[in-house]
C-alpha positions in Angstrom: -28.1 0.8 0.9 -26.5 1.5 4.0 -26.9 -0.7 7.0 -25.0 -1.0 10.5 -23.9 -4.0 12.3 -26.0 -4.4 15.6 -23.7 -3.1 18.6 -21.2 -1.5 16.1 -21.4 2.1 17.7 -21.1 0.7 21.1 -18.0 -1.4 20.3 -16.4 1.4 18.4 -17.3 3.9 21.1 -15.0 1.8 23.5 -12.4 1.7 20.9 -12.4 5.4 20.3 -12.2 6.2 24.0 -9.2 4.0 24.6 -7.4 5.5 21.7 -8.4 9.2 20.9 -6.5 10.5 24.0 -3.3 9.8 22.3 -1.8 13.1 21.2 1.6 12.1 19.5 2.3 9.4 17.1 4.2 6.7 19.0 3.6 3.2 18.7 4.3 0.3 21.4 7.3 -1.4 20.0 6.8 -5.0 21.0 3.2 -5.6 20.5 2.5 -3.6 17.1 5.7 -4.8 15.2 3.9 -7.6 13.5 0.6 -7.7 12.1 -1.8 -10.2 13.4 -5.3 -10.3 11.8 -8.0 -10.5 14.6 -10.7 -12.9 13.2 -14.3 -11.7 13.0 -13.7 -8.3 14.7 -15.7 -5.2 13.6 -12.7 -3.6 11.9 -11.9 -6.7 9.9 -15.7 -7.1 8.6 -15.4 -3.2 7.6 -12.2 -3.7 5.8 -13.4 -6.9 4.1 -16.6 -5.0 3.0 -14.3 -2.3 1.1 -12.2 -5.2 -0.3 -15.3 -6.8 -1.8 -17.0 -3.5 -2.7 -13.8 -2.5 -4.7 -13.7 -6.1 -6.5 -10.3 -6.4 -5.4 -10.7 -10.2 -5.0 -11.4 -10.6 -8.8 -8.5 -8.4 -9.6 -6.3 -11.1 -7.9 -5.3 -9.0 -4.7 -5.5 -11.1 -1.3 -7.6 -9.6 1.4 -4.9 -10.1 4.0 -2.7 -7.8 1.7 -5.2 -5.5 1.4 -6.0 -5.4 5.2 -2.1 -4.6 6.1 -2.0 -1.9 3.3 -5.4 -0.2 4.7 -4.1 -0.5 8.3 -0.9 1.3 7.4 -2.9 3.9 5.4 -4.9 4.8 8.4 -1.9 4.9 10.7 0.0 7.3 8.4 -3.2 9.4 8.1 -3.4 9.7 11.9 0.3 10.8 12.0 -0.6 13.7 10.0 1.9 13.0 7.1 -0.6 12.1 4.3 -2.9 15.0 2.7 -6.3 15.3 1.3 -6.3 12.3 -1.2 -7.8 9.1 0.1 -5.6 6.9 -2.6 -4.0 3.9 -1.7 -1.6 1.9 -4.0 -0.5 -1.4 -3.5 2.4 -3.3 -5.1 1.9 -7.1 -4.4 5.2 -8.9 -4.8 3.5 -12.3 -3.6 2.7 -12.3 -7.5 4.9 -13.1 -10.2 5.9 -10.1 -12.8 3.5 -11.3 -15.4 0.5 -10.5 -13.3 -1.1 -7.2 -12.9 0.2 -6.5 -9.3 -0.2 -2.8 -9.0 -3.5 -1.9 -7.4 -4.6 1.8 -7.1 -7.6 2.2 -5.0 -9.9 5.1 -4.0 -10.9 4.7 -0.7 -13.6 7.5 -0.7 -15.4 5.8 -3.3 -14.2 2.3 -2.6 -13.1 1.8 -6.1 -10.2 0.2 -7.9 -8.8 2.9 -10.2 -6.1 1.0 -11.9 -4.7 -2.5 -11.9 -1.6 -2.9 -13.9 1.9 -4.4 -14.3 4.9 -3.2 -12.0 8.2 -4.3 -12.2 10.7 -5.3 -9.3 14.5 -4.9 -9.0 16.8 -6.9 -11.0 18.6 -8.4 -8.1 15.4 -9.3 -6.2 14.5 -12.4 -8.3 13.6 -13.6 -11.6 9.9 -13.7 -12.0 8.6 -13.4 -8.6 10.9 -11.4 -6.2 12.3 -13.2 -3.2 15.3 -10.7 -2.1 15.0 -7.3 -0.7 17.2 -4.6 0.4 17.5 -1.1 1.9 21.0 -0.6 0.9 22.3 1.6 -1.9 23.3 -0.1 -5.3 21.9 -3.3 -4.1 19.6 -3.1 -7.3 16.9 -4.7 -5.1 13.3 -3.7 -4.4 12.5 -2.5 -0.5 9.5 -3.6 1.2 7.1 -1.3 3.2 5.0 1.8 3.3 6.1 4.9 1.3 4.5 8.4 0.6 4.7 9.8 -2.8 6.9 12.8 -3.2 7.7 15.3 -5.8 7.3 14.9 -9.5 10.3 15.8 -11.8 11.6 14.9 -15.2 14.6 12.6 -15.2 16.3 10.0 -17.4 13.0 7.9 -17.6 10.9 11.1 -18.2 8.3 12.1 -15.8 8.8 10.5 -12.4 7.7 10.5 -8.9 9.9 10.5 -5.9 9.1 8.1 -2.9 9.9 8.5 0.6 10.2 5.2 2.5 8.5 5.3 5.8 9.9 2.1 7.5 13.1 2.4 9.2 15.7 -0.3 8.2 13.2 -1.5 5.3 12.9 1.3 3.1 14.1 4.5 4.7 16.9 4.9 2.4 14.5 5.3 -0.7 15.8 9.0 -1.5 19.4 7.9 -1.2 18.9 5.1 -3.4 17.0 7.4 -5.9 14.1 4.7 -5.7 11.1 6.5 -7.6 8.0 5.4 -9.6 8.8 5.7 -13.5 7.7 4.5 -16.7 9.9 1.7 -18.5 9.6 0.1 -21.9 10.3 -3.4 -20.5 7.1 -3.3 -18.5 4.8 -4.5 -21.5 3.1 -7.5 -22.8 6.0 -7.7 -25.6 8.6 -8.2 -22.9 6.3 -10.8 -21.2 6.0 -12.6 -24.5 9.7 -12.5 -25.3 11.1 -13.2 -21.8 8.2 -15.0 -19.8 8.2 -12.1 -17.3 8.6 -8.4 -17.2 11.9 -6.5 -17.5 13.6 -5.6 -14.1 14.5 -2.2 -12.7 17.4 -1.1 -10.5 15.1 -1.4 -7.5 12.3 1.1 -8.7 8.6 0.3 -9.0 8.6 0.9 -12.7 5.1 0.9 -14.7 4.5 0.9 -18.4 5.7 4.0 -20.1 2.3 4.8 -21.5 0.8 4.6 -18.1 3.3 6.4 -16.0 1.7 10.0 -16.6 -1.9 9.1 -15.6 -0.5 6.9 -12.5 1.6 9.7 -11.3 -1.3 12.1 -11.6 -3.4 9.6 -9.6 -0.9 9.1 -6.7 1.1 12.3 -6.5 0.6 14.6 -3.3 1.6 12.6 -0.4 -0.4 9.6 -0.8 0.4 6.0 0.6 2.2 3.3 -1.4 2.5 -0.1 0.1 5.0 -2.8 -1.3 4.1 -6.3 0.1 6.0 -9.5 -0.1 4.8 -12.0 2.6 7.2 -14.2 5.1 10.0 -11.9 4.5 10.4 -10.9 8.2 8.9 -7.5 7.5 7.2 -5.7 10.3 6.2 -2.0 10.9 5.1 0.2 13.4 2.2 1.4 11.0 0.5 -2.1 11.3 -1.4 -1.0 14.4 -5.0 -2.3 13.7 -6.5 -0.6 17.1 -5.1 2.8 15.9 -6.5 2.1 12.5 -9.9 1.3 13.7 -10.0 4.4 15.9 -9.4 6.6 12.8 -12.1 5.4 10.9 -14.6 5.1 13.6 -13.7 8.7 14.4 -14.1 9.9 10.8 -17.9 8.5 10.5 -20.9 9.4 12.9 -21.8 5.7 12.8 -19.1 3.0 11.9 -21.6 1.5 9.5 -21.0 -1.0 6.5 -22.1 -0.4 3.1 -24.1 -3.0 1.7 -25.2 -3.6 -1.7 
């Protein structure tokens, strides 16, 4: 059943009038550098509804992390850098490696497509990463928003190149050869043996048997967000007002789907 929140259209019309006059992707540098949730806003209610519809709470993803990723998705979409797939992938390094901390979400149908393991860099930490770098040869993971690039066959088999979109945090991903690939050390067997997953040289590595279906799902300039809270990460793509405008402009009525 589809219902709307009272006064929703009026509120979002005001947001739309403020934001839709922008013609280029330029973000105010001071106010938009940090993500600050606005409690009880219409936008937050909308995001919360998608979060619960996709059952991300029962899958172990925090709502705050999802809202950050969702906001970045729509900021990148506004910029024209993404293509037609409404797929959002989230790697949540707030969780230990033995947890299934990769989430692939279809935002068109509000559905969790896959929830599985993903490795972090060997110099980022033991079971839960706490050190991150954008430097070549650091063997550390890098935080922030990525867009998926070309598929190729390399030393890890079929792999997916990644373009880091956050200057200073992950924009050297190409130079560092940070890609999504399959690895044998991403498995229950490794967890049983070591008490954690194996670690990569900075790549978000997934189970070998799942790498092909994951690459198929997320290829084509879709958004991947790698999160770790309390690490001083900030991004121009965490602009809630712009994201709210994008969503409202996509729908005739900015409604909330209710069960």
